[in-house]
mmJSON file of the N, C-alpha and C atoms, coordinates in Angstrom:
{"data_MODEL":{"atom_site":{
"group_PDB":["ATOM","ATOM","ATOM","ATOM","ATOM","ATOM","ATOM","ATOM","ATOM","ATOM","ATOM","ATOM","ATOM","ATOM","ATOM","ATOM","ATOM","ATOM","ATOM","ATOM","ATOM","ATOM","ATOM","ATOM","ATOM","ATOM","ATOM","ATOM","ATOM","ATOM","ATOM","ATOM","ATOM","ATOM","ATOM","ATOM","ATOM","ATOM","ATOM","ATOM","ATOM","ATOM","ATOM","ATOM","ATOM","ATOM","ATOM","ATOM","ATOM","ATOM","ATOM","ATOM","ATOM","ATOM","ATOM","ATOM","ATOM","ATOM","ATOM","ATOM","ATOM","ATOM","ATOM","ATOM","ATOM","ATOM","ATOM","ATOM","ATOM","ATOM","ATOM","ATOM","ATOM","ATOM","ATOM","ATOM","ATOM","ATOM","ATOM","ATOM","ATOM","ATOM","ATOM","ATOM","ATOM","ATOM","ATOM","ATOM","ATOM","ATOM","ATOM","ATOM","ATOM","ATOM","ATOM","ATOM","ATOM","ATOM","ATOM","ATOM","ATOM","ATOM","ATOM","ATOM","ATOM","ATOM","ATOM","ATOM","ATOM","ATOM","ATOM","ATOM","ATOM","ATOM","ATOM","ATOM","ATOM","ATOM","ATOM","ATOM","ATOM","ATOM","ATOM","ATOM","ATOM","ATOM","ATOM","ATOM","ATOM","ATOM","ATOM","ATOM","ATOM","ATOM","ATOM","ATOM","ATOM","ATOM","ATOM","ATOM","ATOM","ATOM","ATOM","ATOM","ATOM","ATOM","ATOM","ATOM","ATOM","ATOM","ATOM","ATOM","ATOM","ATOM","ATOM","ATOM","ATOM","ATOM","ATOM","ATOM","ATOM","ATOM","ATOM","ATOM","ATOM"],
"id":[1,2,3,4,5,6,7,8,9,10,11,12,13,14,15,16,17,18,19,20,21,22,23,24,25,26,27,28,29,30,31,32,33,34,35,36,37,38,39,40,41,42,43,44,45,46,47,48,49,50,51,52,53,54,55,56,57,58,59,60,61,62,63,64,65,66,67,68,69,70,71,72,73,74,75,76,77,78,79,80,81,82,83,84,85,86,87,88,89,90,91,92,93,94,95,96,97,98,99,100,101,102,103,104,105,106,107,108,109,110,111,112,113,114,115,116,117,118,119,120,121,122,123,124,125,126,127,128,129,130,131,132,133,134,135,136,137,138,139,140,141,142,143,144,145,146,147,148,149,150,151,152,153,154,155,156,157,158,159,160,161,162,163,164,165],
"type_symbol":["N","C","C","N","C","C","N","C","C","N","C","C","N","C","C","N","C","C","N","C","C","N","C","C","N","C","C","N","C","C","N","C","C","N","C","C","N","C","C","N","C","C","N","C","C","N","C","C","N","C","C","N","C","C","N","C","C","N","C","C","N","C","C","N","C","C","N","C","C","N","C","C","N","C","C","N","C","C","N","C","C","N","C","C","N","C","C","N","C","C","N","C","C","N","C","C","N","C","C","N","C","C","N","C","C","N","C","C","N","C","C","N","C","C","N","C","C","N","C","C","N","C","C","N","C","C","N","C","C","N","C","C","N","C","C","N","C","C","N","C","C","N","C","C","N","C","C","N","C","C","N","C","C","N","C","C","N","C","C","N","C","C","N","C","C"],
"label_atom_id":["N","CA","C","N","CA","C","N","CA","C","N","CA","C","N","CA","C","N","CA","C","N","CA","C","N","CA","C","N","CA","C","N","CA","C","N","CA","C","N","CA","C","N","CA","C","N","CA","C","N","CA","C","N","CA","C","N","CA","C","N","CA","C","N","CA","C","N","CA","C","N","CA","C","N","CA","C","N","CA","C","N","CA","C","N","CA","C","N","CA","C","N","CA","C","N","CA","C","N","CA","C","N","CA","C","N","CA","C","N","CA","C","N","CA","C","N","CA","C","N","CA","C","N","CA","C","N","CA","C","N","CA","C","N","CA","C","N","CA","C","N","CA","C","N","CA","C","N","CA","C","N","CA","C","N","CA","C","N","CA","C","N","CA","C","N","CA","C","N","CA","C","N","CA","C","N","CA","C","N","CA","C","N","CA","C","N","CA","C","N","CA","C"],
"label_alt_id":[null,null,null,null,null,null,null,null,null,null,null,null,null,null,null,null,null,null,null,null,null,null,null,null,null,null,null,null,null,null,null,null,null,null,null,null,null,null,null,null,null,null,null,null,null,null,null,null,null,null,null,null,null,null,null,null,null,null,null,null,null,null,null,null,null,null,null,null,null,null,null,null,null,null,null,null,null,null,null,null,null,null,null,null,null,null,null,null,null,null,null,null,null,null,null,null,null,null,null,null,null,null,null,null,null,null,null,null,null,null,null,null,null,null,null,null,null,null,null,null,null,null,null,null,null,null,null,null,null,null,null,null,null,null,null,null,null,null,null,null,null,null,null,null,null,null,null,null,null,null,null,null,null,null,null,null,null,null,null,null,null,null,null,null,null],
"label_comp_id":["UNK","UNK","UNK","UNK","UNK","UNK","UNK","UNK","UNK","UNK","UNK","UNK","UNK","UNK","UNK","UNK","UNK","UNK","UNK","UNK","UNK","UNK","UNK","UNK","UNK","UNK","UNK","UNK","UNK","UNK","UNK","UNK","UNK","UNK","UNK","UNK","UNK","UNK","UNK","UNK","UNK","UNK","UNK","UNK","UNK","UNK","UNK","UNK","UNK","UNK","UNK","UNK","UNK","UNK","UNK","UNK","UNK","UNK","UNK","UNK","UNK","UNK","UNK","UNK","UNK","UNK","UNK","UNK","UNK","UNK","UNK","UNK","UNK","UNK","UNK","UNK","UNK","UNK","UNK","UNK","UNK","UNK","UNK","UNK","UNK","UNK","UNK","UNK","UNK","UNK","UNK","UNK","UNK","UNK","UNK","UNK","UNK","UNK","UNK","UNK","UNK","UNK","UNK","UNK","UNK","UNK","UNK","UNK","UNK","UNK","UNK","UNK","UNK","UNK","UNK","UNK","UNK","UNK","UNK","UNK","UNK","UNK","UNK","UNK","UNK","UNK","UNK","UNK","UNK","UNK","UNK","UNK","UNK","UNK","UNK","UNK","UNK","UNK","UNK","UNK","UNK","UNK","UNK","UNK","UNK","UNK","UNK","UNK","UNK","UNK","UNK","UNK","UNK","UNK","UNK","UNK","UNK","UNK","UNK","UNK","UNK","UNK","UNK","UNK","UNK"],
"label_asym_id":["A","A","A","A","A","A","A","A","A","A","A","A","A","A","A","A","A","A","A","A","A","A","A","A","A","A","A","A","A","A","A","A","A","A","A","A","A","A","A","A","A","A","A","A","A","A","A","A","A","A","A","A","A","A","A","A","A","A","A","A","A","A","A","A","A","A","A","A","A","A","A","A","A","A","A","A","A","A","A","A","A","A","A","A","A","A","A","A","A","A","A","A","A","A","A","A","A","A","A","A","A","A","A","A","A","A","A","A","A","A","A","A","A","A","A","A","A","A","A","A","A","A","A","A","A","A","A","A","A","A","A","A","A","A","A","A","A","A","A","A","A","A","A","A","A","A","A","A","A","A","A","A","A","A","A","A","A","A","A","A","A","A","A","A","A"],
"label_entity_id":["1","1","1","1","1","1","1","1","1","1","1","1","1","1","1","1","1","1","1","1","1","1","1","1","1","1","1","1","1","1","1","1","1","1","1","1","1","1","1","1","1","1","1","1","1","1","1","1","1","1","1","1","1","1","1","1","1","1","1","1","1","1","1","1","1","1","1","1","1","1","1","1","1","1","1","1","1","1","1","1","1","1","1","1","1","1","1","1","1","1","1","1","1","1","1","1","1","1","1","1","1","1","1","1","1","1","1","1","1","1","1","1","1","1","1","1","1","1","1","1","1","1","1","1","1","1","1","1","1","1","1","1","1","1","1","1","1","1","1","1","1","1","1","1","1","1","1","1","1","1","1","1","1","1","1","1","1","1","1","1","1","1","1","1","1"],
"label_seq_id":[1,1,1,2,2,2,3,3,3,4,4,4,5,5,5,6,6,6,7,7,7,8,8,8,9,9,9,10,10,10,11,11,11,12,12,12,13,13,13,14,14,14,15,15,15,16,16,16,17,17,17,18,18,18,19,19,19,20,20,20,21,21,21,22,22,22,23,23,23,24,24,24,25,25,25,26,26,26,27,27,27,28,28,28,29,29,29,30,30,30,31,31,31,32,32,32,33,33,33,34,34,34,35,35,35,36,36,36,37,37,37,38,38,38,39,39,39,40,40,40,41,41,41,42,42,42,43,43,43,44,44,44,45,45,45,46,46,46,47,47,47,48,48,48,49,49,49,50,50,50,51,51,51,52,52,52,53,53,53,54,54,54,55,55,55],
"pdbx_PDB_ins_code":[null,null,null,null,null,null,null,null,null,null,null,null,null,null,null,null,null,null,null,null,null,null,null,null,null,null,null,null,null,null,null,null,null,null,null,null,null,null,null,null,null,null,null,null,null,null,null,null,null,null,null,null,null,null,null,null,null,null,null,null,null,null,null,null,null,null,null,null,null,null,null,null,null,null,null,null,null,null,null,null,null,null,null,null,null,null,null,null,null,null,null,null,null,null,null,null,null,null,null,null,null,null,null,null,null,null,null,null,null,null,null,null,null,null,null,null,null,null,null,null,null,null,null,null,null,null,null,null,null,null,null,null,null,null,null,null,null,null,null,null,null,null,null,null,null,null,null,null,null,null,null,null,null,null,null,null,null,null,null,null,null,null,null,null,null],
"Cartn_x":[11.842,11.98,12.692,13.499,14.153,13.711,13.268,12.874,13.9,14.579,15.541,14.82,14.969,14.268,15.292,15.257,16.152,15.611,16.48,16.089,17.13,16.66,17.524,17.725,18.856,19.108,18.722,18.397,18.036,16.538,16.132,14.695,14.042,12.781,12.017,11.966,11.907,11.807,10.549,10.695,9.555,9.199,9.863,9.515,9.77,10.857,11.197,10.086,9.607,8.537,7.238,6.906,5.668,5.688,6.82,6.919,6.795,7.439,7.337,5.902,5.152,3.746,2.909,3.148,2.391,2.691,3.965,4.324,3.628,3.63,2.987,1.48,0.836,-0.611,-0.971,-0.168,-0.493,-0.092,1.032,1.547,1.414,1.081,1.013,2.395,3.447,4.826,5.528,6.426,7.244,8.454,8.843,9.973,10.945,12.22,13.257,13.425,13.32,13.434,14.859,15.523,16.893,16.925,17.376,17.482,18.848,18.843,20.075,19.972,21.104,21.117,20.557,20.169,19.631,20.697,20.302,21.206,21.982,21.841,22.583,21.95,20.681,20.031,20.255,20.467,20.677,19.403,19.544,18.408,18.445,18.12,18.243,16.96,15.938,14.701,13.807,14.222,13.404,12.316,11.085,9.95,9.325,9.104,8.47,7.047,6.113,4.703,4.089,3.391,2.664,1.26,0.983,-0.321,-1.232,-0.931,-1.807,-3.18,-4.172,-5.542,-5.987,-6.542,-6.992,-8.511,-9.15,-10.612,-11.04],
"Cartn_y":[-0.86,-0.076,-0.954,-0.328,-1.032,-0.409,-1.243,-0.792,-1.3,-0.373,-0.733,-0.729,-1.809,-1.977,-2.21,-1.378,-1.571,-2.684,-3.621,-4.702,-4.835,-5.179,-5.413,-6.923,-7.411,-8.851,-9.488,-10.763,-11.531,-11.436,-11.052,-10.968,-12.353,-12.372,-13.623,-14.259,-15.564,-16.307,-15.874,-15.58,-15.208,-13.735,-12.955,-11.535,-10.775,-11.085,-10.398,-10.592,-11.814,-12.098,-11.417,-11.461,-10.834,-9.33,-8.681,-7.238,-6.919,-7.717,-7.518,-7.611,-8.569,-8.73,-7.535,-7.041,-5.893,-4.649,-4.431,-3.277,-3.363,-4.53,-4.703,-4.467,-4.965,-4.777,-3.304,-2.597,-1.21,-0.203,-0.439,0.555,0.148,-1.121,-1.677,-1.719,-1.672,-1.736,-2.919,-3.538,-4.598,-3.96,-4.502,-3.939,-5.038,-4.735,-5.594,-5.143,-6.077,-5.754,-6.052,-5.044,-5.2,-4.872,-5.836,-5.615,-5.028,-4.008,-3.405,-3.3,-3.129,-3.005,-1.67,-1.625,-0.403,0.695,1.872,3.012,3.104,2.131,2.158,3.067,3.365,4.247,5.703,6.539,7.964,8.595,9.452,10.186,11.585,11.639,12.897,13.721,13.234,13.983,13.917,13.209,13.13,12.078,12.473,11.559,11.482,10.286,10.104,9.634,10.378,10.043,9.762,8.649,8.315,8.875,9.969,10.631,10.384,9.327,9.019,8.584,8.832,8.423,7.409,6.312,5.25,5.254,6.326,6.412,6.935],
"Cartn_z":[1.489,2.678,3.709,4.541,5.634,6.946,7.876,9.202,10.195,10.866,11.898,13.236,13.994,15.263,16.367,17.403,18.543,19.428,19.777,20.683,21.78,22.945,24.092,24.201,23.734,23.754,22.436,22.507,21.317,21.067,19.856,19.571,19.586,19.916,19.956,18.58,18.559,17.299,16.552,15.287,14.459,14.504,15.343,15.476,14.181,13.502,12.264,11.226,11.087,10.13,10.541,11.827,12.301,12.069,12.365,12.136,10.649,9.818,8.377,7.888,8.425,8.047,8.489,9.7,10.205,9.375,9.063,8.237,6.887,6.281,4.97,5.069,6.119,6.277,6.473,7.269,7.611,6.536,5.871,4.93,3.474,3.232,1.88,1.219,2.028,1.548,2.2,1.466,2.045,2.719,3.858,4.591,4.992,4.869,5.429,6.879,7.808,9.229,9.677,10.256,10.732,12.218,13.022,14.46,14.8,15.662,16.154,17.67,18.323,19.776,20.235,21.492,22.086,22.024,21.55,21.464,20.161,19.275,18.011,16.962,17.103,16.135,16.536,15.532,15.785,16.329,17.306,17.851,17.234,15.925,15.197,15.195,15.868,15.986,14.763,13.706,12.506,12.691,12.418,12.498,11.113,10.65,9.355,9.586,9.056,9.224,7.875,7.776,6.558,6.707,6.04,6.197,5.003,4.219,3.079,3.57,2.768,3.071,2.032,2.469,1.549,1.399,1.725,1.635,0.306],
"occupancy":[1.0,1.0,1.0,1.0,1.0,1.0,1.0,1.0,1.0,1.0,1.0,1.0,1.0,1.0,1.0,1.0,1.0,1.0,1.0,1.0,1.0,1.0,1.0,1.0,1.0,1.0,1.0,1.0,1.0,1.0,1.0,1.0,1.0,1.0,1.0,1.0,1.0,1.0,1.0,1.0,1.0,1.0,1.0,1.0,1.0,1.0,1.0,1.0,1.0,1.0,1.0,1.0,1.0,1.0,1.0,1.0,1.0,1.0,1.0,1.0,1.0,1.0,1.0,1.0,1.0,1.0,1.0,1.0,1.0,1.0,1.0,1.0,1.0,1.0,1.0,1.0,1.0,1.0,1.0,1.0,1.0,1.0,1.0,1.0,1.0,1.0,1.0,1.0,1.0,1.0,1.0,1.0,1.0,1.0,1.0,1.0,1.0,1.0,1.0,1.0,1.0,1.0,1.0,1.0,1.0,1.0,1.0,1.0,1.0,1.0,1.0,1.0,1.0,1.0,1.0,1.0,1.0,1.0,1.0,1.0,1.0,1.0,1.0,1.0,1.0,1.0,1.0,1.0,1.0,1.0,1.0,1.0,1.0,1.0,1.0,1.0,1.0,1.0,1.0,1.0,1.0,1.0,1.0,1.0,1.0,1.0,1.0,1.0,1.0,1.0,1.0,1.0,1.0,1.0,1.0,1.0,1.0,1.0,1.0,1.0,1.0,1.0,1.0,1.0,1.0],
"B_iso_or_equiv":[0.0,0.0,0.0,0.0,0.0,0.0,0.0,0.0,0.0,0.0,0.0,0.0,0.0,0.0,0.0,0.0,0.0,0.0,0.0,0.0,0.0,0.0,0.0,0.0,0.0,0.0,0.0,0.0,0.0,0.0,0.0,0.0,0.0,0.0,0.0,0.0,0.0,0.0,0.0,0.0,0.0,0.0,0.0,0.0,0.0,0.0,0.0,0.0,0.0,0.0,0.0,0.0,0.0,0.0,0.0,0.0,0.0,0.0,0.0,0.0,0.0,0.0,0.0,0.0,0.0,0.0,0.0,0.0,0.0,0.0,0.0,0.0,0.0,0.0,0.0,0.0,0.0,0.0,0.0,0.0,0.0,0.0,0.0,0.0,0.0,0.0,0.0,0.0,0.0,0.0,0.0,0.0,0.0,0.0,0.0,0.0,0.0,0.0,0.0,0.0,0.0,0.0,0.0,0.0,0.0,0.0,0.0,0.0,0.0,0.0,0.0,0.0,0.0,0.0,0.0,0.0,0.0,0.0,0.0,0.0,0.0,0.0,0.0,0.0,0.0,0.0,0.0,0.0,0.0,0.0,0.0,0.0,0.0,0.0,0.0,0.0,0.0,0.0,0.0,0.0,0.0,0.0,0.0,0.0,0.0,0.0,0.0,0.0,0.0,0.0,0.0,0.0,0.0,0.0,0.0,0.0,0.0,0.0,0.0,0.0,0.0,0.0,0.0,0.0,0.0],
"pdbx_formal_charge":[null,null,null,null,null,null,null,null,null,null,null,null,null,null,null,null,null,null,null,null,null,null,null,null,null,null,null,null,null,null,null,null,null,null,null,null,null,null,null,null,null,null,null,null,null,null,null,null,null,null,null,null,null,null,null,null,null,null,null,null,null,null,null,null,null,null,null,null,null,null,null,null,null,null,null,null,null,null,null,null,null,null,null,null,null,null,null,null,null,null,null,null,null,null,null,null,null,null,null,null,null,null,null,null,null,null,null,null,null,null,null,null,null,null,null,null,null,null,null,null,null,null,null,null,null,null,null,null,null,null,null,null,null,null,null,null,null,null,null,null,null,null,null,null,null,null,null,null,null,null,null,null,null,null,null,null,null,null,null,null,null,null,null,null,null],
"auth_seq_id":[1,1,1,2,2,2,3,3,3,4,4,4,5,5,5,6,6,6,7,7,7,8,8,8,9,9,9,10,10,10,11,11,11,12,12,12,13,13,13,14,14,14,15,15,15,16,16,16,17,17,17,18,18,18,19,19,19,20,20,20,21,21,21,22,22,22,23,23,23,24,24,24,25,25,25,26,26,26,27,27,27,28,28,28,29,29,29,30,30,30,31,31,31,32,32,32,33,33,33,34,34,34,35,35,35,36,36,36,37,37,37,38,38,38,39,39,39,40,40,40,41,41,41,42,42,42,43,43,43,44,44,44,45,45,45,46,46,46,47,47,47,48,48,48,49,49,49,50,50,50,51,51,51,52,52,52,53,53,53,54,54,54,55,55,55],
"auth_comp_id":["UNK","UNK","UNK","UNK","UNK","UNK","UNK","UNK","UNK","UNK","UNK","UNK","UNK","UNK","UNK","UNK","UNK","UNK","UNK","UNK","UNK","UNK","UNK","UNK","UNK","UNK","UNK","UNK","UNK","UNK","UNK","UNK","UNK","UNK","UNK","UNK","UNK","UNK","UNK","UNK","UNK","UNK","UNK","UNK","UNK","UNK","UNK","UNK","UNK","UNK","UNK","UNK","UNK","UNK","UNK","UNK","UNK","UNK","UNK","UNK","UNK","UNK","UNK","UNK","UNK","UNK","UNK","UNK","UNK","UNK","UNK","UNK","UNK","UNK","UNK","UNK","UNK","UNK","UNK","UNK","UNK","UNK","UNK","UNK","UNK","UNK","UNK","UNK","UNK","UNK","UNK","UNK","UNK","UNK","UNK","UNK","UNK","UNK","UNK","UNK","UNK","UNK","UNK","UNK","UNK","UNK","UNK","UNK","UNK","UNK","UNK","UNK","UNK","UNK","UNK","UNK","UNK","UNK","UNK","UNK","UNK","UNK","UNK","UNK","UNK","UNK","UNK","UNK","UNK","UNK","UNK","UNK","UNK","UNK","UNK","UNK","UNK","UNK","UNK","UNK","UNK","UNK","UNK","UNK","UNK","UNK","UNK","UNK","UNK","UNK","UNK","UNK","UNK","UNK","UNK","UNK","UNK","UNK","UNK","UNK","UNK","UNK","UNK","UNK","UNK"],
"auth_asym_id":["A","A","A","A","A","A","A","A","A","A","A","A","A","A","A","A","A","A","A","A","A","A","A","A","A","A","A","A","A","A","A","A","A","A","A","A","A","A","A","A","A","A","A","A","A","A","A","A","A","A","A","A","A","A","A","A","A","A","A","A","A","A","A","A","A","A","A","A","A","A","A","A","A","A","A","A","A","A","A","A","A","A","A","A","A","A","A","A","A","A","A","A","A","A","A","A","A","A","A","A","A","A","A","A","A","A","A","A","A","A","A","A","A","A","A","A","A","A","A","A","A","A","A","A","A","A","A","A","A","A","A","A","A","A","A","A","A","A","A","A","A","A","A","A","A","A","A","A","A","A","A","A","A","A","A","A","A","A","A","A","A","A","A","A","A"],
"auth_atom_id":["N","CA","C","N","CA","C","N","CA","C","N","CA","C","N","CA","C","N","CA","C","N","CA","C","N","CA","C","N","CA","C","N","CA","C","N","CA","C","N","CA","C","N","CA","C","N","CA","C","N","CA","C","N","CA","C","N","CA","C","N","CA","C","N","CA","C","N","CA","C","N","CA","C","N","CA","C","N","CA","C","N","CA","C","N","CA","C","N","CA","C","N","CA","C","N","CA","C","N","CA","C","N","CA","C","N","CA","C","N","CA","C","N","CA","C","N","CA","C","N","CA","C","N","CA","C","N","CA","C","N","CA","C","N","CA","C","N","CA","C","N","CA","C","N","CA","C","N","CA","C","N","CA","C","N","CA","C","N","CA","C","N","CA","C","N","CA","C","N","CA","C","N","CA","C","N","CA","C","N","CA","C","N","CA","C","N","CA","C","N","CA","C"],
"pdbx_PDB_model_num":[1,1,1,1,1,1,1,1,1,1,1,1,1,1,1,1,1,1,1,1,1,1,1,1,1,1,1,1,1,1,1,1,1,1,1,1,1,1,1,1,1,1,1,1,1,1,1,1,1,1,1,1,1,1,1,1,1,1,1,1,1,1,1,1,1,1,1,1,1,1,1,1,1,1,1,1,1,1,1,1,1,1,1,1,1,1,1,1,1,1,1,1,1,1,1,1,1,1,1,1,1,1,1,1,1,1,1,1,1,1,1,1,1,1,1,1,1,1,1,1,1,1,1,1,1,1,1,1,1,1,1,1,1,1,1,1,1,1,1,1,1,1,1,1,1,1,1,1,1,1,1,1,1,1,1,1,1,1,1,1,1,1,1,1,1]
}}}
């Protein structure tokens, strides 16, 4: 999975790794984190929700 993250300026050192760890902890999936500038992501109105239940 690839997660695109909008950032204003240069992201903090270690942010890419921290986000990757959080995504893995919450979704049980590994993600490649890609930083893009503000406004570069399409505002297409699509929302992806993970509604799986682990109970």
